[in-house]
N, C-alpha and C positions, 0 to 999 in steps of 0.2 A: 444726453451722454456728454461727459466732459473729459478733458485730457488732463491728467495729473503729472505726467512725466513722459519722457521719450526713451530714456535709457532702459533696456530690456531687463537688466539685473538690479536696477536701483530699487531701494525700499520705498515704495511709492506713498505709504501712509505711515509717517514717522511715529505717531502715537499708538500704533498697533503693536502689541508685544509679539504677536506671532502670525505667520501666514502659511497657507497651504498652496501647493502647486497641483492643479488638477488638469487632466487631459480629457478632451471631449471625444467620446467614443461613438456617439450617435446623434444625428440631427433630429430636431423636432419635426413632427408632421404638420405642424402649423406654427408660423413665426411667433405667434403669441404665447405658445406653450413653453418657450424658453428651454433652459438646460437645468436638470436637477443634479445637485451634488450633495452626497451624504458624508459628513465629517464625524470623527469620533469625539467623545467628550469624556465622561467618567472621571472628571476632575482635571482634565487637560485644558479646557477652555476658560478664559477669564470671566469672572462674574461681575455683577449679578446676572446680567443677560448678555450673551455673546452677539455682537452686531457685526455683520459681514459687509465688507466693501470689496467689490469685484473689479479687477483691473485686467484688461487683456494685454497681449504682447506688444501692442502699440502704445501702451500707456493710457488707453481710454478707460474711463470709469463706466461700468455697465450697472443697469438698473438690476436690483436684487431684492428678494423678499424671503423671510423665514417661513418655512412650511412645517417645521417640526423642531422641537427641542425637548428632549428628555435628558436632564443633567446626568443621569446615571448611564445613559447609553450613547447619545450622539445628537447631531445637529444637522438639519437639512435645509438647503436653500434652493430657490429657483432663480436663475439670472437670465438676462437676455442674451441671445446668441451673439458672440463676438464677431466683429467684422475683420479682425486681424488674428490670423493663427488659429490653431486648434487646441490651445491651452490658455489658462488664466491663472492669475494669482488671486486667492481669496484671503483678504486680511481680516483678522478677527480681533475685536477689542471689547472690553466690558462697557455696558451702558445700563441705564435705568429701564429702558424699554426696547423691545425688539421691533424691527421693521416688518410687521406681519403681513401676510397675504390676505386679501379680501376679494370677494367676487367683483368688486368695482375697480380692482387694480388693472393696470395695463397688461400685466402678465397673467396668463391663464394656464397654470400648470396642469399637466397630464393627469391621468387617473392615479390616485394614491390611496393607500389603506392604512388605517391605524387600528391596532388590536391591543386590547387590555385584558388581562386575566383577572377574574373576580372570585369571590368566595362562592361556594356552592349555594344555590338558592337566591342569590342576590342579583342575577343578570336580568335586565329588562330594558325596554326601549328608552326609558327615562335616563338610565345610566349611559346608553349609547349616545343620547342627545348631549349629555354633559361632556362626554368624551369629545364630541365635535365642537363644543363651545369652549374648551379649555384654552387658556392663554398663558404661556405659549401653547400652541397646539401639540396634543399628544405628550404632555409633560409626564404622564404616567403610563405611556403606551409605547408599543413597538410601531416601527414605521417601515413601509416598503412601497415599491411601485407596483402597479397592477396592470394587466392587459385588458381584463374584463371582469365583470361581476357575474361569475359563473363557477361555483366551487362546492364541493362536498367535504372539504377539509379546511382546517384552520389555515388561513392564507399565509401565516408567517411562522408558525412553529408546530410542534407535534401534538400539543394538547387540543383535542377536539371538544372539550367540555368546559363549561363556565367561563365564557369570555364574551366581550363586547367588541364589535367591529364598526368601523366608519370608513365608508368610501366617499371620495370627493374628487370630482373631475368635470369635464366638459363634454357633452354630447355633440356629435357632428352629424345632424340628421340629413342634410343635403336635400331635403324635401320638405317644403312648407305645408302646414295644414293641420287638421285635427288628428292627433296621434294618441292611440291607446297604449298606456304604459302599465305593465303588471309585474308583480313579484311573486315568487314561490320561494318559501323559506321554512326553516325549522331552527329556532323556535319562532321568534317574531321578526318583522322587518317593516321599514318604512321608506318610501321613496319621495323625494323632494326635487322639484325642477324650478329653478330660478327662485328658491326659497319657499315655494308653495308645496304643501303635501298633495301627492297625486294618488298614492296607494299606501295601505297599511295591512299587513298580514297579522291578524290577531294571535296572541298566545294560544297555543293549544289547538289551533285549527289543523285538522288532518290535511296532509298534502293532497290526498285525492280530491279534496273539495276545491282545489284551485289550480290543479296541474295543467289545465288547458288555458290558463291565463285569465280565469274569472276575477281574481282579486287585483283590481287596478282602477285606473281612471283616465279620462281624456284630457289632454292638454293641447293647446294650440302652439305649434312651434313655427318659428321662421326658419329660413334655410341657413341661418348663421348658428354659431355654437350657443349652447345653453348650459348653465351651471347645474350639475347633477349631484345630489347627495343620497347615499344609501346607508340607512342605519339598520343594525342587525344585532341580535344577541342570541347566544347558544347556551342552553342549560343542560339538557341531557338528551339521550337518544340520537336518532339519525340526524345528520347535519346537512343542511342545504342552504344555499343563497343563489338566487337566479333572477336576472332582470330580463324582461322581454318586452317587445313592443309590436304594434300593428300599425303600419304606415298609413298615411292619408289615402283614401280611395279604395282601400282593401275592404272586402266583405266583413261585416261584424261577426260572422260566424267562423271566419278563418282563424286558425290557430296562430297566436302571436309567435314571432320569431325571436329567438335568443339574440341579445345584443352581443356582438363580437368585437374584436379588437379594432377593426376598421371603423366601428360606429363611435369611437371616441378620438379626441386628439390626444397626442402623446408627446411628452417632453423628450428632449435629447437627454442622453446620459453622460455624466462626467465621472471619471475614475481618478481617485486620489493617487498622486504620484509621489509626493513628498511633503515635508513641512519642515519649517525652521523657526527658531526664535530670534528676535531682533538682536538681543545682547549676548547670544551664544550660550546661555545657560542650557543645561540638559533638558530635553524634551521627551517625556514618556509616552511617545506616540505608539499606540497599540494597533497593529493590523493583525486581525484574526479571521481565518477563513476555513471553512470546512472543505477538505479536498475530496474525499470520497469515503466509502465504507466497505467492509467485508461482512457479509451476512452468510456465514458458513455453518452456523449451528443454531442455537435457540435465540440468541440476541445479536443484533448487528454491532460491529466494533467500528467506530468512526475515527478517521484520521483527520486531525486539524493542524493547521500551521499557524504559529504566532511569530510575528516579526516586528523588530524595532528598527528596521533598516531604512524606513521612509523618513526617519528624522535626519534631515540632511546635514545640518551644521552642528551636531552634537560634538563636544570636546573629544579629542582623540583618546583621552584616558577614560572615557565613560565605561562603566561596568553596568551591565544589564542583568537584572534578576527577576525571574518570573515565578509566580504562584499560580497553579491551575487548581481551582477549587481549594481543597484543604492540603494540597501537596506542600512539601517543604520547598524552599527556594532552589531554583536551578539557574545557573548563570550561563547566559549565551545571548547573542543578539537575534538569533532565529532558533525556533524550537518547534520540533514535531512532537505531538502528543496524541494519546488515544482516549476516547471516552466511550463508555458502554452504558446504555439504558438511562442516561441522564438527559433531561430536557433542557437543563440550563446549568451553567457553571460560571463562577466568577473568574475572570482573568485579570490578574494584577501585574503591573510592571513597575519596577523601580529603577531609576537611573541615578548613578552616583559618579561624580567627578570632583576635581578640585574647584570647579566653579559653582558647585552646589549639588543638591539632591532634589529629586522630584518623583512623584509617583502618580499612577492613574489606575483606574479599575473600571472594567466594563463587564456586563453579563453577556455570556455567549450562549446562544441557543441553536439547536440543530433544526434546520428547516425541514419541512415535510418531504420535499423531493430532493433527493441527493444522488449523486452518481456512484456507481458501483465500481470498486477496484477489481482487478483481475489477478488471481493467483498465477496465471501464466505469464504475467507482465513482470520481468525482472526488476524494473524500476519501482513498480508498486511493492514488490516483496522487500526491496532494500529500504524503501521509505518506511514501512511498518517495522522493520527491524531497528531502524534508527529511533523511532518512537518508543519502542519497548526499551532500548538502551537508556534513553532519557528518563523514562520512568523508573528504571532501576537506580540511576545516579542521583535522582532527586531524593532518594530516601537516605537517612543517616547511615553511616558506616556501621555494619553489624546488624542492621535490620533486613529481614528477608523480603525481597520483592514479591516472592511467591505468595505470601500471605495476603497480599493486597489484591490478588487477581482471582477472577472467577474461572470456572471451568471453560467458559467460552473464550476468555482471554488466552488460557493455556493452549486450547485447541487451535486458536488463530495463530499463536506463536509457532506451533508445530507445522502449520501450513506454509508460513512465510520463511521458515528456516530452510537452508539448502546446504549441501556439503561444502566445507571450506569457506563459507561466507559467515559474517556476523561474529567474528572471533571475540570481540570485546563484550558483546552481549552474552555469549555463552560463558565466558570467563567470569563475568559478574554473577551470573545465575549459579554457576557451580560453586564459586567461592562463598556466596552469601546465602544460598538457598538449597544447599545439597540435602540437608535434612528433609526438606519438603519434597524434593525431587524423589528421594527414597520411598516416599508414601505414595507415589503415583502409580497407576496401573502398570503392569510390566511392559506392555507395548509402547506406552508413552515414554517410560523411563529408559527402555533400551534405546529408542530412537535418539533421545537427547544425549545419552551417554555416547553413542556411536558418533554423532555430530561433534560433540565436545572433544573426544579423544583425538579424532582426526585433525583437530586444530591444535590441541595442546602438545601433541608429539612433535610438531614442527615449530611451534612458538616458544615452548618451554620444556626442553628436553630433561631438565633437572627435576621438574615437577611430575612429569609423565609417569615415572615408575610408581610413585605414591598413589596416583589416581588408578593405575592398573590394579594395584593391590586392593584398593577400596572397592573397585567394581567387582573383582573376583571374589572378595570376602562377602559382599552384599548380593551376589547372584543368587537367585531364588531357586535354581535347579542346576542340575549337573551339566546339561548342554550349554547353559549360558557361562558356567565356569570354564568349560573347555573352550568356548569361543574366546574368553579373555586370555586364556593360556596360549592359544594360537596367535592372538594379537600381540602378546608379550614376546613370543619368539620373533615375529616380524619386526617389532620394534627394536629388539636387541641386535638383530642381524643387520638390518638395512638402515637404522637411524643411529645406533650406538657403535656398531662394529664389535659388539661384544660376543664373539663367536663361541667362546667356552661356556659362557652363561646360557646362550641360545641352545647349545648342544645338550646341556644338562636337562632343560625343560623338554627337549625333544625326546630324550631317553625316557623321562617320566610318562610321557604321553604314549610312546610306543609300547610301554610295559603295562600301563594300568588304565588307559582311557576307557576300555570296554566299548568303544564306538569305532567300528571299522573305518569309517570315513575319516574320523579325526586322526586315527592311527596312519592312514595313507597320507594325509596332509602333513603329518610330522615327518614321514619318510621323504616327502617332497622338499621339506625345509632341510632335511639332512642333505639331500642332493644339492640344494642351493649353497650350503656351506662349502661343499667340495667344488662346485662350479666357480664360486667367487675366489676360491684359493687357487684356481687354475688347474685343478684335477678334473679335466673334462671327461676322461674315460670312466673314472670312478663315479662321477656325477651321472653319466649316461646309464651306468649299470644300475644305480639307485632309482633313477627315473623310470627305467624299463621295468624294474620290479614293481614299483608303485603303479605303473600304468596297467600292467598285467593284473595286479590285485584289484584295481578298480574296475577293470572289465569283468573279472570274475564276479565281484560283488554285484554288478549290474545284472549279470546273467542270472545269478542266484535269486535276486530280487524279482526279476521278470518271471522266472520259473515258479517261484512261490506264489506270486500273484495269480499266475495261470492256474496252478493247482488249487488255490483257494477259490478262485472263481468256478472251477470245474466241480469241486467237492461241495461247494455251497449252492449249487444249482438244485432246483426242486425237480426231481426226476419222477416220471410216471410210466406206468405200463412197462414195456420191454426195457426202456431206458433206466429203470430203477433196479435192475438185476445186478448182482456183483460182477458178472461177466461184462456188462455194459459199462459199468463204472471203471473197470480195469482198461477196457478199450479206450475210453476217453482219457484216462490217466496216461496210457502209453502214447496216445496221439499227442498229448500236451508235452511229454518228455521229448518225443521226436522233434516237435516244433522247436523246443528250446535248444536242441542239439543243432538243428539246422541254422537257428539264429546265431549260434556260437561260431559256426563256420563262416557265415556271411557277415558276422559282426564287423570285421575289418572294413568292408565296403561302406557300411552305414556310418561308421565312425570317421572314415576318411572324408565323406561328404560333410559330416558335421564339423570336422576340423577346418575345412575350407570355408565354412560359413562364419566361423567365430570372429575373425578379424573384421569382416564387413559389419557384423552386428555390433561389435564393440565401438568401431569408429562412428557409427550412426548415433549410438547412445552418447558418445562424447560430444559429437557435433550439436546434438539437441539438448546438451547440458544435463542429461540424466547420469550424473557422475557416479553415484553409489550403485546404480543399476549397472553401469559399465564396469565398476570394480568387481561386482558380484559375477558378471559375465567372464571377466578375466579369471577369477577364482575357479569358475566352472571349467573353462578351457584348460587351465593348469592341472586340475585333477583328472580330466579325461585324457590329456595328451601331455604329460610332463616332459616327454622327449622332445617336444616342439621348443623347448627352451634351448636346445643345443643347435639345431640346424634349421628350424623353421622361424616364423616371424612372431612368436608369442612374445618374446622380450621386447621386440621393436614396438608392437602395439601397446604393450604395458608401459614402455617409455613414453609413448605419445600421451597416455593418460596422465603421467606424472608431469610431463611438460605443460599440460592443459591446466593442472591445479597449481602450477608454479613450483613444484619440487624438482628443480633442475639437478641438484646433487644426486638424487636417487635415479633420475633419467640417465645421467652420465655414467653412474655405476653400472646400470643394466647395459647400456649401449657399448661401453668399453668392454665389458665382459663378453658380450656377443661378438664383438670385433676380434677379440683375442682367441676365441674358441672356434672360429670358422675359417675356412679357406675363402675362395671366391664363390659367393652365392648371389642369387638374384636380389637378395635383401641387403647385401652389404653396402652398396652406395647409399641407400636410404638411411641405414643406421649410422654411417659416418656423417652424413648431412645433418642428421638430427643431433648427433653429438656435438658437432661444431656449433650449431644453433644454441644448444644449451650452455656450452662454455662461454659463448659470447654474452649470454644473459648473465652468467655468473662473473664475467669480466676477469677470467682466468687467462691472462696473456701467455704466460709460460706453457701451460697445458695446451692452449690453442696452437702455439707454434709447433709443439711436439706432434699433435694431431695432424696438422697440415703436412708435415714431412711424411707421416704415415700415409695420408690420403695420396700424396704425389707419388709415393713408392708403389702403392698397391693399385691405384686407379689412375695411371699417368695420362690416359687419353679420355677420361670420363668428364662430362660436364661438372661434376662435383669438384674435381681437381682444379678447374677453371675458377669456380667460386672460391675455393680455398686460396688460390693465388691472389685474387682481388682483396680477400680479407687480410692476407699477409701484408699487403701494401698499406693498409690502414693502421696497422699496429705500431 
C-alpha cells in the first residue's frame, strides 16, 4: 500500500480521465475477500481496457483487481479494505491489459456468478468452461454477487432456458480432512476445488439418480479457504443447481448437507455514489434500477428509475436525453419508466453542453426476484402516474399514447389513478388519445371521464364546457347522458355562476328526464339557486317538496319489491289459493303503510350517520366515495342544507381537494341563512381557514368582524383576533 497524496479532494491520479466515488456498505467476512464494486460502462469507460486505481480517503493506494468487464454493461473490481474512512476513489484509465484476479492473488473475492445467454441447443459444459476462461472475465456475460450455489432459477435474470453459468469463490470449511462434495443439477454441472475436478453431473442424467448426493467426489481440505468453481449449463426443462458436502468423520451413508452462505467467504459491498471527469466534460453516467412491480392482471408492470445525477461535475448547462428501448428521446436528468413483459431493454443517455457531447448505453434486464408495489401506498401510486406521464410525453405531438399500451397497462393506470391527482397525465391522455378512450369498455371509459372532468373543471374552465358536450354526445345510454346533464348544471352553478343557463337545463330535466330520481335532483339544484340567491324560505319549500318526493319514491320501490317477492313465491297447498294470495298481499300493503308512518324515525337515524360516514371516507382518502355519499345525503334530506350540517360537511370535502372558493361559497351561504346553531362556530372557523388559503385579506377582515359580532365570547373569536393581528 502506497500513499499518493494527502488532500482529500485532490485528483490523485492525474493521467486518469475519470474517477468514481463509492461508499462501502458492508464489510468482508474475511479480510482477504476485500470489497467488490460494480461500475457502469456501455461506452463510458476509456479503452481499450479500463484499469482501476483505488485510493482511500487518506490518500493511500489500495490493491485492486478486475473480476469482470463486459464493455456493453459494466466493470467490477475487488479491492482491499481501506484503513481510512468508508469511501474510496476509483480512478479509471485506458491500458492495454487489465489487472486480472487469479487464485494466486492476495485478494480472494467472495462468491461471484457469471451468466451468458446462448442459442437453443448450444449450451454445454465446454461453453461454461470458456466463459470461465475469458479474458477479461465475463466479457460476454452478466455479473452478480451470490450468497450460495442453490437455485432453481436463472440467478441473474428472468430467462430460465438456454444459458451458461459460472460460479467462483472460496470455500471456508473450518474443518480439515476428507470431504465429499456433490452436485445436483439440470442440465449439466461440474465442480472444481483448487483447480481440480471433483464432481461432474452428466447431461441428461435424471435428478432422481443423484438427489441424495451420489454424484460427487472426495477431496482433502485444510481448515483454510479453498478456491471453488462451479460450471453449469441449462438447455430445457426443470432448472436446478445445487452444491452439497459431507464433512470429515461423517458416515458415508449420511445425506450430504447443502452448502449455505456461511460456508463461503464473502466480500464487502461498495455502492456507487458519484463520478466526475477530470476536465469537466459531460459524463453520461447511467444509473438504472428496478424499483418494484405491480402484478394486478395477466402481466406484471415494472417500474424502473434512470438517473444521471451521480455525474458530479457535469457543466451546469448540461442537457440529458434518454431513450428507453425504441422510445423517442425524453429530456430530464432523472426518469421513471414502465416496462412490461420485456426481459431486456437498452437504456441510452446522451449529455450535451457547451463543453461537448457524450453518450453511453447499457442493457437493462429485470431480475428474477423483485419487490411488489402496493396500490394502497400513495407514494407508489404517484410514482406510477409519473412514469405513465413520461411515457406519454416521450411520444411525438399528435401521436396517441394509448396505441402503445396493452390492456394490462391501461388497467394498471386505472388502479393508480385517484380523484384530483395526476392532472397532467389525464390532460395528456384526453388531448391525444380521446379517440382510443372512446373505444374502451363503458366502465373504463366512464371512470376515466369522471376523473378527467373533475380536474378540467378546476384547471381549465374555458375548456370544460366543450368536454361536457363531448361526453354527453358520446354517452352510450340515456342514464349516462342524464349524468352529464346534472354535472353540467353543477358546473354552471358552482364554477361559472351562470344561474340562468343552469336553470334552463334544470327545466329540461324536470319536464323530460323520465327518471324520477334525476327529476328530484334537478329540483334540488333549483333549490340551490334560490338558496345561493338568499331566498332561503323559497329554497326550503323546494327542498321540502323534493324530500317528500324522494321519500314517496323509496316507499313505492319498497312496496313494489315486497309485492314482487310475494307474487313471485311458489305457493303450494292452502297457500296457493286466491284467498291466501290476497291475505299475503294485504299483509304486505299494511307493512308498507306502517313503514311510511315509521319512516321518519329510520330516516332521522340515517341522517345522523351521514356526516360521520363522509368524514371517515374523506379521512381515508376515498374521495369519490365521499362525494357519492354527499349526493346520497343530499337527495334523502335536502332540507339539511338549510339548518343542519350538510353544507358544512360538503365544504370539508371541497377544502380537502383544495377547492377553497367552493368551500367559501357554501360556508358563507350557510352563515347567511341561519341564526345561532350548534354548527355555526365550526362553519365560520372553516370559512376563515379557506379565505386564509386563498389569501383574500379584505374578505378575511369582513368575516372577522362578523365572527366578533355573532360569537363575541367564543374561542373562534379569539382565533379571529389573532389572525387580524397578522394581516
